[in-house]
C-alpha positions in Angstrom: -12.7 -24.3 32.4 -10.6 -21.2 32.9 -12.7 -18.1 33.4 -11.9 -14.4 33.1 -12.1 -14.2 36.9 -9.3 -16.8 37.1 -7.2 -14.7 34.9 -7.9 -11.6 37.0 -6.9 -13.3 40.2 -3.7 -14.6 38.6 -2.7 -11.2 37.2 -3.8 -9.3 40.4 -6.3 -7.1 38.5 -10.1 -6.8 38.2 -12.1 -8.8 35.7 -12.9 -5.5 33.9 -9.2 -4.9 33.3 -8.9 -8.4 31.8 -11.9 -7.5 29.6 -10.2 -4.3 28.5 -7.0 -6.1 27.6 -8.8 -8.9 25.7 -10.8 -6.3 23.7 -7.6 -4.2 23.0 -9.1 -1.1 24.6 -6.8 1.9 25.0 -5.4 3.5 28.2 -4.1 0.2 29.7 -0.7 0.5 31.2 1.9 -1.6 29.2 3.0 -3.4 32.4 -0.6 -4.3 33.2 -1.3 -5.5 29.7 1.8 -7.6 29.8 0.8 -9.2 33.1 -2.7 -10.0 32.0 -1.5 -11.5 28.7 1.1 -13.6 30.6 -1.7 -14.9 32.9 -3.9 -15.7 29.8 -1.0 -17.7 28.3 -0.1 -19.5 31.6 -3.7 -20.5 32.3 -4.6 -21.3 28.8 -7.6 -19.0 28.8 -9.7 -19.1 25.6 -11.8 -16.1 24.6 -15.5 -16.9 23.8 -15.4 -15.1 20.4 -19.1 -15.7 19.6 -20.2 -14.3 23.0 -17.9 -11.3 22.6 -19.2 -10.6 19.1 -22.8 -10.6 20.4 -21.9 -8.2 23.2 -19.7 -5.8 21.2 -21.4 -6.0 17.8 -18.0 -6.7 16.3 -16.5 -9.7 14.4 -12.8 -8.9 14.7 -12.5 -9.0 10.9 -11.4 -6.1 8.7 -11.8 -6.0 4.9 -8.8 -5.1 2.8 -9.8 -4.2 -0.8 -7.0 -4.0 -3.4 -7.0 -3.9 -7.2 -4.9 -7.0 -7.8 -3.9 -9.6 -5.2 -1.1 -11.0 -7.5 0.5 -7.7 -8.2 3.9 -7.7 -6.3 3.2 -4.4 -4.6 -0.2 -5.3 -3.4 1.0 -8.8 -2.3 3.6 -7.0 -0.2 1.1 -4.6 1.2 -1.3 -7.4 2.1 1.4 -9.2 4.0 2.3 -6.1 6.0 -1.4 -5.4 6.8 -2.0 -8.9 7.9 1.0 -8.8 10.3 -0.1 -5.4 11.7 -3.7 -6.5 12.1 -2.5 -9.5 14.2 -1.0 -7.1 16.7 -4.5 -5.7 17.2 -6.0 -9.2 17.3 -7.8 -8.6 14.1 -8.2 -10.8 11.0 -8.1 -9.6 7.4 -10.4 -10.6 4.6 -9.1 -9.8 1.2 -11.2 -8.4 -1.6 -10.0 -7.9 -5.2 -11.6 -5.1 -7.2 -9.7 -5.1 -10.5 -9.3 -1.3 -10.1 -13.0 -1.0 -11.3 -15.3 1.7 -9.9 -18.2 -0.6 -9.7 -16.3 -3.3 -7.8 -14.9 -0.8 -5.3 -18.4 0.6 -4.7 -19.7 -3.0 -4.3 -17.1 -3.7 -1.6 -18.1 -0.5 0.2 -21.8 -1.3 0.1 -21.4 -5.0 1.0 -18.8 -4.8 3.8 -21.4 -4.5 6.5 -23.3 -7.5 5.2 -20.1 -9.5 5.1 -19.6 -8.7 8.8 -16.5 -6.5 8.5 -15.9 -4.1 11.4 -14.1 -1.8 9.0 -12.5 -1.5 5.6 -9.1 -0.6 4.2 -9.8 0.5 0.6 -7.1 0.9 -2.0 -9.1 2.9 -4.5 -8.1 3.2 -8.2 -11.5 3.5 -9.9 -13.4 6.0 -7.7 -13.5 9.7 -8.6 -14.5 13.0 -7.0 -18.2 12.5 -7.7 -18.2 9.3 -5.7 -17.1 10.7 -2.3 -20.6 10.8 -0.9 -21.0 7.1 -1.5 -18.2 6.5 1.0 -20.3 7.9 3.9 -21.3 4.7 5.6 -21.9 3.6 9.2 -18.6 1.9 9.7 -15.0 3.1 9.4 -13.1 3.2 6.1 -9.5 4.1 5.7 -8.4 4.9 2.1 -5.0 3.7 0.8 -3.1 5.3 -2.0 -3.0 8.5 -3.9 -5.5 11.2 -2.9 -7.5 11.7 -6.1 -10.4 13.4 -4.4 -11.3 15.0 -1.0 -13.2 12.1 0.7 -14.4 12.6 4.3 -12.2 9.7 5.5 -8.8 9.0 7.0 -6.3 8.5 4.2 -2.9 6.9 3.9 -1.4 8.7 0.9 1.4 7.3 -1.3 4.0 10.0 -2.2 3.5 9.3 -5.9 4.4 12.6 -7.4 7.3 13.4 -5.0 8.9 9.9 -5.4 8.5 9.8 -9.2 10.2 13.2 -9.5 13.0 12.1 -7.3 13.6 9.0 -9.5 13.6 11.0 -12.7 16.0 13.5 -11.1 18.3 10.6 -10.2 18.5 9.4 -13.8 19.3 12.9 -14.9 22.0 13.3 -12.3 23.5 10.0 -13.5 24.1 11.6 -16.8 21.1 10.4 -18.8 20.3 12.8 -21.6 17.1 11.2 -22.9 14.9 10.0 -20.0 11.7 8.4 -21.0 8.6 7.6 -18.9 6.9 4.2 -19.3 3.3 5.4 -19.8 0.0 3.6 -19.7 -2.2 5.0 -22.4 -5.4 4.1 -20.5 -4.7 6.2 -17.5 -6.2 9.7 -17.4 -4.7 10.7 -14.0 -1.2 9.6 -13.2 0.5 11.4 -10.3 3.7 9.6 -11.0 3.7 10.9 -14.5 3.2 14.4 -13.0 6.3 13.9 -10.9 8.3 12.8 -14.0 7.2 15.9 -15.8 8.1 18.1 -12.9 11.7 16.8 -13.0 11.9 17.3 -16.8 10.6 20.8 -16.6 13.1 21.7 -13.8 15.9 20.3 -15.9 14.6 22.0 -19.1 14.5 18.6 -20.8 11.9 17.4 -23.4 9.7 14.6 -22.0 9.8 11.3 -23.8 7.2 8.6 -23.6 7.0 4.8 -24.1 3.4 3.8 -24.2 2.2 0.4 -23.0 -1.1 -1.3 -22.6 -1.9 -1.8 -18.9 0.4 -2.8 -16.0 1.8 -6.0 -17.7 5.4 -6.8 -17.4 5.4 -8.6 -20.8 3.7 -5.6 -22.5 6.4 -3.3 -20.9 9.2 -5.6 -22.3 7.7 -5.5 -25.8 7.2 -1.7 -25.8 10.7 -1.0 -24.5 12.3 -3.4 -27.0 10.5 -1.6 -29.8 11.5 1.8 -28.4 15.2 0.8 -28.3 15.1 0.1 -32.0 14.2 3.6 -32.9 16.4 6.6 -33.6 17.3 8.7 -30.5 16.3 5.8 -28.2 16.2 6.7 -24.5 19.2 6.2 -22.3 17.1 6.3 -19.1 13.7 5.0 -18.3 11.6 6.0 -15.3 8.9 3.4 -14.6 5.8 3.9 -12.5 6.0 0.5 -10.8 8.7 -2.1 -10.2 6.7 -4.6 -12.3 7.0 -2.4 -15.3 10.7 -1.8 -14.5 11.3 -5.5 -14.6 9.7 -5.6 -18.1 11.7 -2.6 -19.2 14.9 -4.3 -18.2 14.0 -7.4 -20.2 13.1 -5.1 -23.2 16.5 -3.5 -23.1 18.2 -6.9 -23.1 15.9 -8.2 -25.9 17.1 -5.2 -28.0 20.7 -6.2 -27.6 21.6 -3.6 -25.0 22.7 -3.6 -21.4 21.4 -2.2 -18.1 22.9 0.0 -16.8 25.7 0.5 -19.3 23.4 1.5 -22.2 20.1 2.3 -20.4 19.6 3.2 -16.7 16.2 2.2 -15.2 14.3 3.1 -12.1 11.1 1.6 -10.6 8.7 2.5 -7.9 7.4 0.4 -4.9 10.5 -1.5 -3.8 8.9 -4.9 -3.8 11.0 -7.7 -2.4 12.2 -8.9 -5.9 13.7 -5.5 -6.6 16.8 -6.1 -4.5 17.5 -9.7 -5.6 17.2 -9.6 -9.4 20.2 -9.1 -11.6 20.9 -6.3 -12.0 19.1 -5.1 -8.8 16.6 -2.4 -9.3 16.9 1.2 -8.3 13.5 2.2 -7.0 11.4 4.5 -4.8 10.8 2.7 -1.5 7.7 3.7 0.4 7.7 2.7 4.1 5.3 -0.2 3.8 5.5 -1.0 7.5 4.6 2.6 8.5 1.7 2.6 6.0 0.2 -0.6 7.4 0.8 0.4 11.0 -0.8 3.8 10.6 -3.8 2.5 8.6 -4.6 0.0 11.4 -4.1 2.6 14.1 -6.5 5.0 12.3 -9.1 2.2 11.9 -8.9 0.9 15.4 -9.2 4.4 16.8 -12.4 4.9 14.8 -13.7 1.5 16.0 -13.1 2.7 19.5 -15.2 5.9 19.0 -12.7 8.5 17.8 -14.6 11.4 16.2 -11.8 13.7 15.3 -11.7 15.2 11.8 -10.4 13.0 8.9 -6.6 12.6 9.0 -4.1 12.3 6.1 -0.8 10.5 6.6 1.8 10.7 3.8 4.0 7.6 3.7 7.7 8.3 4.1 9.8 7.2 1.2 13.5 6.8 0.1 15.4 6.3 -3.1 17.1 2.9 -3.1 20.0 3.2 -5.5 21.0 -0.2 -6.9 22.7 -1.6 -10.0 20.1 -0.7 -12.6 21.2 3.0 -12.5 24.8 2.7 -11.5 
């Protein structure tokens, strides 16, 4: 059986250095880390995970809580987080909350019992009055829009800025009646705020197409009905790519064309956006940077970082494709 001492001799380092590399501790020189990992591979060394967990009090598992696992955006996010976690030799356990406050709080309260070392929480149901409930004895990194000032590290989606940029793009393309595909059950929508910013700057009257929930089918029906009305929109800004896919279908169902009759933008740049016909113009957050920074923040907290909570706003870009050309 290969031991840690065998790896240390092969790599020309101390057993403590091998332990530091195995446990992904900071301040190891890249060349040393590479040499130790090569020795581990060459010798076939296998880490005693159970023993390590007992010594460190860690399981090597991180919880990732999202509203919907089958939503294209969250599916894409999960994939990026799993890949990034693997770089830190961490596993990801997925929790689905349905965007419900009670479910999000349950994930927070139960994470320690489920033996998670930390939690990445995409919150949609919590509000300002809940921030004290997030004071727990393990690290949490919040994902998404900053709806309240929680004492935690936060990866913030540029919702308002990106949505404003998408609406401004439609106006610049010559659209005179730009509508926003609006959920009637949402009290706070920063992407709606971005759309309103663009319309106010251009001195245009806001237009709305109301739908029920996030559903693509509901979006298609609502847009098809809106296209049958007088003064129908010639541009539609959607808060997600999924809704934009539905909007495109609704335009076609009304006997019109995208982009010749109606230009459409989405938000999220999920993989499908670039391959459907017509391809979708959308706001593209840097998903890789978001996952990388979230894991870095969490790992630093696991390693004892006590610096004040940090906020990282995800970079974004407008991807111009066929739906607005």
